[in-house]
C-alpha positions in Angstrom: 0.0 0.0 0.0 2.8 2.3 0.9 4.6 1.5 -2.3 1.4 2.3 -4.3 1.1 5.6 -2.4 4.8 6.5 -3.1 4.4 5.5 -6.7 1.3 7.7 -7.0 3.1 10.6 -5.4 6.0 10.1 -7.8 3.8 9.9 -10.8 1.9 13.0 -9.6 5.1 14.9 -9.0 6.4 13.9 -12.5 3.2 15.0 -14.1 3.3 18.4 -12.2 6.9 18.9 -13.3 6.0 18.2 -16.9 3.0 20.5 -16.7 5.0 23.4 -15.2 7.7 22.8 -17.7 5.2 23.2 -20.6 3.7 26.3 -19.0 7.1 27.9 -18.5 8.0 27.0 -22.1 4.8 28.6 -23.4 5.4 31.7 -21.4 9.0 32.0 -22.7 7.8 31.6 -26.3 5.1 34.3 -25.8 7.8 36.6 -24.5 10.4 35.7 -27.1 8.0 36.3 -30.0 7.8 40.2 -29.7 11.4 40.5 -28.8 12.5 38.5 -31.9 10.1 40.5 -34.0 11.7 43.8 -32.8 15.2 42.4 -33.4 14.2 41.3 -36.9 12.6 44.7 -37.6 15.9 46.3 -36.5 17.8 44.2 -38.9 15.5 45.1 -41.8 15.8 48.7 -40.9 19.6 48.5 -40.8 19.6 47.0 -44.3 17.5 49.9 -45.6 19.7 52.4 -43.8 22.8 50.9 -45.4 21.1 51.0 -48.9 20.3 54.7 -48.4 23.9 55.4 -47.2 23.2 56.0 -43.5 25.2 54.2 -40.8 22.7 51.9 -39.0 24.5 51.7 -35.6 25.1 55.4 -35.4 21.5 56.2 -36.5 20.0 53.8 -33.9 22.3 55.2 -31.2 21.4 58.8 -32.1 17.7 57.9 -31.7 18.2 56.2 -28.4 20.4 59.0 -27.0 17.9 61.7 -28.1 14.8 59.7 -26.9 16.2 59.2 -23.4 16.7 62.9 -22.8 14.2 64.4 -20.3 12.1 66.5 -22.7 11.7 63.8 -25.5 11.0 61.2 -22.7 8.2 63.4 -21.4 6.7 63.8 -24.9 6.9 60.1 -25.4 4.9 59.4 -22.1 2.3 61.9 -23.2 1.9 60.2 -26.6 1.8 56.8 -24.9 -1.2 57.7 -22.8 -3.4 58.2 -25.9 -1.9 55.2 -27.6 -2.6 53.0 -24.6 -6.2 54.0 -24.3 -6.7 53.4 -28.1 -5.1 50.0 -27.9 -7.2 49.0 -25.0 -10.3 49.9 -27.0 -9.1 47.7 -29.8 -8.1 44.9 -27.5 -11.6 44.7 -25.9 -13.0 43.9 -29.3 -10.1 41.5 -30.1 -10.9 39.4 -27.0 -14.4 39.0 -28.3 -13.2 38.2 -31.8 -14.4 41.5 -33.0 -12.3 43.8 -35.2 -13.2 47.3 -34.2 -11.4 49.4 -36.8 -13.7 52.3 -36.0 -11.7 53.4 -33.0 -10.2 56.2 -35.1 -13.5 57.7 -36.0 -14.9 57.1 -32.5 -12.1 59.0 -30.6 -12.0 61.9 -33.1 -15.8 62.5 -33.0 -15.8 62.1 -29.2 -12.9 64.6 -28.8 -14.6 67.1 -31.0 -18.0 67.1 -29.3 -16.5 66.8 -25.8 -14.3 69.8 -26.5 -17.3 71.8 -27.8 -19.4 71.0 -24.8 -16.5 71.6 -22.4 -15.9 75.1 -23.9 -19.6 76.0 -23.8 -20.2 75.1 -20.1 -18.8 76.4 -16.8 -18.5 74.1 -13.8 -16.1 73.6 -10.8 -12.9 72.0 -11.8 -13.6 68.3 -10.9 -17.1 68.4 -12.3 -16.0 70.2 -15.5 -13.4 67.5 -16.2 -15.8 64.7 -15.3 -18.5 66.2 -17.6 -16.1 66.3 -20.6 -14.9 62.7 -20.0 -18.6 61.6 -19.7 -19.5 63.3 -23.0 -16.5 61.6 -24.7 -17.5 58.2 -23.4 -21.1 58.6 -24.5 -20.2 59.8 -27.9 -17.6 57.0 -28.5 -20.1 54.4 -27.2 -22.9 55.9 -29.3 -20.9 55.9 -32.5 -19.8 52.3 -31.9 -23.4 51.3 -31.2 -24.2 51.8 -34.9 -21.8 49.1 -35.9 -23.1 47.0 -33.0 -26.7 47.2 -34.1 -25.8 46.4 -37.7 -23.8 43.4 -36.6 -26.5 42.0 -34.3 -29.6 42.8 -36.3 -28.4 42.4 -39.9 -25.2 40.4 -39.6 -23.1 43.2 -41.2 -19.4 42.6 -40.6 -18.0 45.1 -38.1 -14.9 45.5 -40.3 -17.0 46.9 -43.1 -19.3 49.0 -41.0 -16.5 50.6 -38.9 -14.5 51.4 -41.9 -17.5 53.2 -43.4 -18.2 54.9 -40.0 -14.6 56.2 -39.9 -15.2 58.0 -43.2 -18.5 59.3 -42.0 -17.0 60.5 -38.7 -14.2 62.3 -40.6 -16.7 64.0 -42.9 -19.1 64.9 -40.0 -16.2 66.3 -38.0 -15.1 68.5 -40.9 -18.7 69.8 -41.2 -18.9 70.5 -37.5 -15.5 72.1 -37.2 -16.6 75.2 -39.1 -16.8 78.9 -37.9 -20.5 78.8 -38.6 -21.0 75.9 -36.2 -18.6 74.7 -33.4 -15.3 76.3 -34.4 -13.7 79.7 -33.7 -10.5 81.2 -35.2 -7.4 80.4 -33.2 -5.7 83.7 -32.2 -2.4 84.4 -34.1 -2.8 81.6 -36.7 -4.9 80.5 -39.7 -6.1 77.5 -37.7 -9.6 77.0 -36.4 -10.8 75.0 -33.4 -13.4 74.7 -30.7 -13.8 77.3 -28.0 -10.7 76.9 -25.7 -11.3 75.1 -22.4 -11.2 77.2 -19.3 -8.8 76.5 -16.4 -11.5 74.4 -14.6 -11.4 71.9 -17.5 -7.6 71.7 -17.7 -6.0 68.7 -16.0 -2.7 69.7 -14.4 0.5 67.9 -15.4 2.7 65.8 -13.3 6.5 66.7 -12.9 7.5 63.1 -13.4 10.7 63.4 -15.4 13.5 65.2 -13.5 15.1 67.9 -15.6 12.3 68.2 -18.2 10.7 71.6 -18.8 7.5 69.8 -19.6 5.1 67.9 -17.4 3.5 64.5 -18.0 -0.2 64.7 -18.8 -2.2 64.1 -15.7 -4.5 61.7 -17.5 -1.8 59.2 -17.6 -3.3 58.1 -14.4 -6.6 57.5 -16.2 -4.8 55.3 -18.7 -3.3 53.3 -15.9 -6.7 52.9 -14.2 -8.3 51.8 -17.4 -5.6 49.2 -17.9 -6.3 47.8 -14.4 -10.1 47.8 -15.0 -9.5 46.0 -18.3 -7.6 43.3 -16.5 -10.0 42.9 -13.6 -13.2 42.9 -15.7 -11.9 40.4 -18.3 -10.2 38.0 -15.9 -12.1 38.3 -12.6 -15.7 38.8 -13.5 -18.5 36.6 -15.0 -18.9 39.2 -17.8 -15.2 38.9 -18.7 -15.5 35.1 -18.7 -18.5 35.2 -21.0 -16.7 37.7 -23.3 -13.6 35.5 -23.6 -15.7 32.3 -24.0 -17.7 33.9 -26.8 -14.6 35.1 -28.5 -13.0 31.6 -28.5 -16.1 29.7 -29.6 -19.6 31.1 -30.1 -21.3 27.6 -30.2 -19.7 26.6 -26.9 -20.8 29.9 -25.4 -24.4 29.4 -26.6 -24.3 25.9 -25.1 -23.3 27.3 -21.8 -26.2 29.8 -21.8 -24.4 33.0 -23.0 -26.5 35.4 -25.1 -24.0 36.0 -27.9 -25.9 38.8 -29.6 -26.1 40.7 -26.3 -22.4 40.1 -25.7 -21.5 41.4 -29.2 -23.6 44.6 -28.6 -22.2 45.2 -25.1 -18.6 44.6 -26.1 -18.8 47.0 -29.1 -20.3 49.7 -26.9 -17.6 49.3 -24.2 -14.9 49.3 -26.9 -16.3 52.6 -28.3 -16.6 54.1 -24.8 -12.9 53.5 -24.1 -12.0 54.7 -27.6 -13.8 58.0 -26.8 -11.2 58.5 -24.0 -8.2 58.1 -26.3 -8.1 61.8 -27.2 -8.6 63.1 -23.7 -5.0 63.2 -22.5 -4.2 65.6 -25.3 -7.4 67.6 -25.1 -7.4 68.1 -21.3 -3.6 68.2 -20.8 -2.1 70.0 -23.8 -4.2 71.5 -26.6 -7.3 72.5 -24.6 -9.2 72.7 -27.9 -10.0 70.5 -30.8 -8.5 72.1 -33.9 -7.4 71.1 -37.4 -4.0 69.8 -36.0 -5.5 67.6 -33.4 -3.5 64.3 -33.3 -4.8 62.0 -36.0 -4.4 58.2 -36.5 -4.6 57.1 -32.8 -7.1 54.4 -33.8 -5.0 52.7 -36.3 -1.9 53.0 -34.1 -4.0 51.3 -31.4 -4.6 48.3 -33.6 -0.8 47.8 -34.1 -0.1 48.2 -30.4 -2.9 45.8 -29.4 -1.4 43.2 -31.7 2.1 43.8 -30.4 0.9 43.6 -26.8 -1.1 40.4 -27.4 -4.2 42.1 -25.9 -2.5 42.0 -22.5 -2.6 45.3 -20.5 1.1 45.0 -19.5 2.1 44.0 -23.1 0.0 46.9 -24.5 1.7 49.3 -22.1 5.1 48.2 -23.4 3.9 48.5 -27.0 2.5 52.0 -26.4 5.8 53.1 -24.8 7.8 51.6 -27.7 5.6 53.3 -30.4 5.7 56.6 -28.5 9.5 56.4 -28.1 10.0 55.7 -31.8 7.7 58.6 -32.8 9.5 61.0 -30.5 13.0 59.8 -31.4 12.3 60.2 -35.1 12.4 63.9 -34.7 16.2 63.9 -34.5 16.7 62.1 -37.8 16.0 65.2 -40.0 18.8 67.0 -38.4 21.2 64.3 -39.5 19.7 64.3 -43.1 18.0 60.9 -42.5 14.4 60.4 -43.6 12.1 60.0 -40.5 10.0 57.6 -42.6 12.5 55.0 -41.7 10.7 54.7 -38.3 7.4 54.0 -40.0 9.1 51.2 -42.0 10.5 49.8 -38.7 7.1 49.9 -37.0 5.4 48.2 -39.9 8.1 45.5 -39.9 7.6 45.0 -36.2 3.8 44.5 -36.6 4.3 42.1 -39.5 7.0 40.2 -37.7 5.0 39.9 -34.5 2.0 38.5 -36.4 4.2 35.9 -38.0 6.0 35.1 -34.7 2.8 34.6 -32.8 1.4 32.4 -35.5 4.6 30.2 -35.4 4.3 30.0 -31.6 0.6 29.0 -31.9 1.4 26.3 -34.4 4.2 25.0 -32.2 1.9 24.7 -29.2 -0.7 22.8 -31.3 2.0 20.5 -32.6 3.5 20.0 -29.1 0.1 19.3 -27.7 -0.7 16.7 -30.4 2.6 14.9 -29.8 2.0 14.9 -26.0 -1.5 13.4 -26.4 -0.2 10.8 -28.8 2.6 9.9 -26.5 0.3 9.6 -23.5 -2.2 7.5 -25.4 0.5 5.2 -26.7 1.8 4.8 -23.1 -1.7 4.3 -21.6 -2.0 0.5 -21.9 1.5 0.0 -20.5 0.7 2.2 -17.5 -2.6 0.3 -16.9 -0.9 -3.0 -17.1 1.7 -1.9 -14.6 -1.0 -0.7 -12.3 -2.9 -4.0 -12.5 0.2 -6.1 -11.8 1.0 -3.9 -8.7 
């Protein structure tokens, strides 16, 4: 009896060791994939620099040296806040197997209307900021709900509908941003924008980087809070479980009692609501007005960062920081007569390499799992025979 118990403990220990080994290997592969993608993108960029006559190592070193200085580092953090919120909005849809390409239109329309409302009302400081954030959330969610209704009621692909809604949002924003409607002329320039926000609507910056003349946008805290909420809701709540289950297999989710249509509708609205916040760090911390030069393209940048971060809040944070660092560091290249578009090539190569790397990791895991099951099945009768003889 004692021998059987000892044998069972040994077998259990061996199984646990094998299981932990596989878990650690899977984790290492998931971490190695983006790192290898970045290294590969660096090699491709180096080849392009050599072809154009620029020294790769010196160019990369110049970018790193410039990007780590206090002022550029502060600018990178300010960019990363908006990138992070945009990527979270995209990741919410990805976890549900929804491709919300409409984040770009959602955040721009939300920022425009929120800026117009914020400039038109007067409230005490905390309430004024809260009102602007609420308007942005409602507009983003409302614009995303159009695609959600089309998806649930008519089966229209969210990819097609959100692409079209991006174009409509751009046209609608251009129509609204007119001196006959929501815009006023910006003093001392040919630019136009919404009524500037008063002091009560301005979020103070944080002197986070020593030696920098600039401050980090205060709404970087909002980005961190949203990342924490994203993790808790998706991993520690029933709603998050239903969302992930539906994203993995709709038939299995239906069999377990999940209302798939309701989950699709709710997820799209939440994704749009978070997208509405993507422009708020810039609006409330820097520009204080929505004008013609309001930062464009956050939605499409968010797609790349969500892919790079594997829809993980920590991975997305690293991706947002990397993208912001590259964007800020590219400013120094023109001084050295190097085209800053080399950074765009590098970012594109990173995204493509990450997709390929993750697909290879996914296929390796499937193959390893199949080999493991085959091995265990082939060893099954022998184990049973040994158990019977004992």
